[in-house]
N, C-alpha and C positions, 0 to 999 in steps of 0.2 A: 505494502499500499504505499503511496506516495501524498503527498498534500493535496488538496483541492485544487484543481486547477482556474477556477472562476475566483477564491477568495486567495489564493497565492499562500505562498510559505508565511509562515511567522519566526524571523529571524534574530536572531542575537550575536553581537558583535561582542566577545567576551576578551578583553584589552583593546582598546581605544588610542592609544598611542598614535604615534605619525602615521605609520600603516594603516592599522586597524581602522584609524579615524577617518583615513582621506578615501577609504573604501567604502567604508558606511556609508559618506556622507553620497557618494555615487549613488547607492542604493535606495537611499531617504529622495534623492530628488528625481530617482527613476518613478517612486511611487511606491515603494515596497515598503512592506512593513519590519519596519527595523528598531532593536533598541539597543540601546550602550551599555554594557556591562565593565564597571572600571574602575583601579584602584586608588585612584589620584583624587582625593577629594576636591580640592582646588578646580581641578579638570570638569569633573560632574556638574560644579557649580556654574563654571563657565559657560557650559552648552545648556543649560540649563536657562540662563538669563539671556545667552546672545545666539546659541547654535553654535554648531562646530563649524569653522572657518578653514577652508582648504587656500592654500595660496600655491597657484600653480604657475609654471614659466610665462605664461601670455593671460591669464585671467585669473579670476579668484572668485570663488564658489561658496555660498554659506548655504547650510541646510539645520532644520531643524529637529532635531531627531531624540525623543524619550532617552534620559539618561540615569542609571539605577548605579547606587552605592554598592560594593559586595556585600556590605550587610542587607541589603536588601534585595537579595537572591531570594530568600526565603520566603520573601512576600509573593513573591511571583506566582500566580494562578493558572494560567494557560501554557503548554508545555510549548518549545520553539520547535518547529519541523529543522531546520540549517539552525547550526553554531558554526561560527566562523572563530575560531580561537588564534589572537593575535596575540599571544602574550610570550615572553621570553623562553627560550629552548627550556630553561632549568625553572621554568615555574609550570611546565604543561600537564604534570601530575596533579597538583593540589586544583590547579584550573578545573581540572577533568572532574575532580571528584566533587567540585564545588558544583557545576551546571549540568550535572548527569541527573539530578532529580528533575531537572526541571526540560530537561528532553524526553519529546513525543517517542512510543515505544519503535516506532519506525525512524526517527529522527537522524539525524545524520551530523556527525562533524568535522569541521574542516579546519585541519592544521596549517595556518597559512605562515609558519614558520621558518626559521633555521634549523638546522641539525636534525636528526634523524628522527624525529617526535613520533611519528607514527606509530610503532609500537606501543609508547607508553597511553596514548590515545585509547589504542585498544584494549590497552589492559585494564582502561577504567569502564570504558563504553560497548567493549566489542568489536572485534574485526568486521562483522556485517554492519555498523553504525559507523566506524569511520573512514574517512576520503582524507589521502596524504596529497599535499600540495609543495609548489615550488613556486616562490614569490621572486620576482627583480623588480623591483622601484627603490628609488634612492628617497629618501625623506628625512625630516627630521622637526623634532619639536621641542621648543623651548619653554614655550607660554602658554598655558592652559586655554584651551578652547580654539588654540590655531596652530595647524598643522602648514609644511611646508613642503608641498610634493614639486620632487625635480622632473617627474617623468610621469605626462600628460596620458592621455589613454593611449596613442598613438605610440609610445616606447613604455609603458607596461604590458607586462607578459607574465602569466601564469600558466603552470601545469597540473591537471589534476587527475587522480586513478584512485582507485578503491582496493582496499586490501582482502576484501573478499571478492571471488568472483561473480558472485551472485549478486552483489552491490553495483556489480561495474555499469551495469546498465540504467542505474541511475545518476551515474556522474555526467551526464551529458547535461540533464535537469538542473544540476550545480552550475555547470559551465554558463550556462546561459545566465544565470543569475550574475555571475561575475563578471561576464563580458560587460556588464555596466560600466566596468572598472578600467577595460584593456584586452587586449588577445588571451583567450585562454583554447589552450590544447587540450584536450582527452587522451591521455597515453594508458597503456595499457602496461607498462612496466614502471609505477611510481616510485618503487624503490629505488633503481637504479639512474632515474631522473633526478632523484632526491639526494643521490651520493655524488653525482655532476655538480648538482650546486656547491653540497661541501666542499668539494675539492676547489670550486674557485673562491670558496667563502676562506677555507683555508690560508690559500695566498693573499686574501685581500682584507681581510676584518681586523683578526689582531695583531698582523705586522705593521700595519698602517697607524692602528692605535699606539702599537708601544712607540712610535718614533712620533706622535701628536701632529702628525699632517694628514691635510687631505689627500683620499685617495690617489688622483693623479700625482700629488706632490712628492709621497712616498714614492711610486714606481719610478718617478723622474731623480730621486735622493743616487748619489752614487754607490754601486753596489744593491741597492736595495730589488731592482728588480731581478736579478740573478737568485736573491734570497726569498723574495715570495714565488716565482716560478718554482724554486726547491721544493720550498712548502707544499705547493699544487702536487708537485710530481709526485711526493710522498703520500698524499691522500689520494690520487689515482690509484698508488700502486697497494693502498688499503683499500679503496672500495673493489677494485680487481678481485684481491684477497678475500675479499668477504661474498662473493659472487655476482657483484654487480656486472651489467654489461656499460661498453662506451655508447652510450647514446645521446642524441642532439636536444640541448634545451636552448630556452632565450631566444627562439625563434631560428635558429642557425640551422643550414643546409644539413642533409643526411652525411652522416659520418663518412669521408671516405678516404680515411687515413689510417691505417692499422699501428701507428706511431703514437702509445699513449701519452708521452712527453709534449710532442707537438698538439694534440688535441687539446690539453690543458693552456697551452699559448695562443690558441685560438677563441675559448673561453675567455680567457682571461681580456684575451686584445678587443674580445665584442664589448663587454663590461666596462672596460676603458670608453670604447669609442660611442656605445651607443645609451647605456645603462647609467651613465654619471656624469655629471659635469666639471668644473676645473675646482669648485668648492667645495666639492661632496665630501661629507665625512659619513666614515663606516658608523652603523649602529654601534660597533663597540666603543668608537671615540665618542661618541656621544654618550654614551653610556658613563664611561670614565669621566667626562666632564660635569654629569649630571650627580658622581657622587656614588654612582653605582656598580654593579659587579658586572664585566660582559661574560659573555658564551663561551668564556674559553675551552671550557672541560668540554661542553657540548659540541664543539669544532674541532679544533688543534689537539685538544685531549684525545678526543675519540679516533683521531689516527692512529694516534701515539699508542691508544690501548687493541684497536682492532689488528695493528701491525705485531703488537708485543703476541697477540693473541695467536699469529702465525711464526712466532719464531723470527721475527726481524724489527730490524729497529727503523728509529724516524728520528735521526738527530738534529731536524733542522725544528719538526713541530715540537720535537721535545723541548730546545731551548725558548721556539716562541713562547710556549704554556710557563716554562720555569721563569722569565722574564716579564709574563705578563700578571703570574703571581706574587712576583716582587714586587711588583707596580700595585697591585689591588692591596697588598701589606703594608703600604707604605712605605718599603724599604729602597724605593728605586721611583723616581718622575719620571713620568712618559715626556719624551723628548727625544729632538732628530741626533743626539750623541748617542742614544740606543743603539743607532744604526749599526754601530761597531759591535756591539754585542753578537748581534744576528749574523755580521758577514765574516766575523771570526769563526763561527761553528760552520760556516758555510763553506770558508778557506780549509779548515782542517779535514773537510770530508775530500776536497779538490786532495790536500798533499796526501791523503791516505790510500788515492787511486794510482 
């Protein structure tokens, strides 16, 4: 059973930071029944008073959306047909436990997140109610009620796929909803697609945050592009060791190379060219500038753990994790000079070859 086509689905966005708020605003302006559920009190207050404002590259939109504090979830009476989960990867489990009682028996949870969170979602709500997703949008939020999205619909990209084959036939209905915010591809192997996104995330998110630079500036810093690519190469090794396939993402053409490292380069180049601006800050650097922890373990740490399980090492990602945790513990400051800590690790590998 799916939602009533005449009434349309009842939708919730759990996590309405820069990404969730901008996508949810698109849904609201399309006339969909959307509720925001958010953990930042001032953000909820601002949305209630002035709506959610989204600054796009060439236009600004504003949408009026019902917004609930986390503490109000227990007051929800009518279950949701679709829940878009847009929280940090490390918040996945508790967020799913929070919203599961408010999910319709045949409702779906869509994990619009970094990292391999689909299994965490499935563990709470069931594989038959879980849809994995890949998201490629650059955005930031520092003021309650206002998000700055650097990709309009023409350069916003998503992939969706079910974990349970029996649910795959329902994915297109969810994709149609998400097309209010960008290009959506329905894929049969969402696990591999998510791995490909993690590959490029391992290269860009934490490494650029460690040197406290916008992504484009980090990639241009002496020695950093080689380090970032090396982190991606190790992540691709982990993906293949974990049984993933090399599949195209972010609208790229079908894979024509059998060289995993070359494909990492292609993905990274596409992200820099199409999905980021000169001043784009990765989500990890935004987290640190807000005093929050980043998805270190869920991205680079995931690579380290998977390769360790298969008897392989990942010295670049291991060093990225170590430096990142030093920054989060206050033992080190995020700054451009930190590039030397990563470059030294990369040079050490080259010396051993």
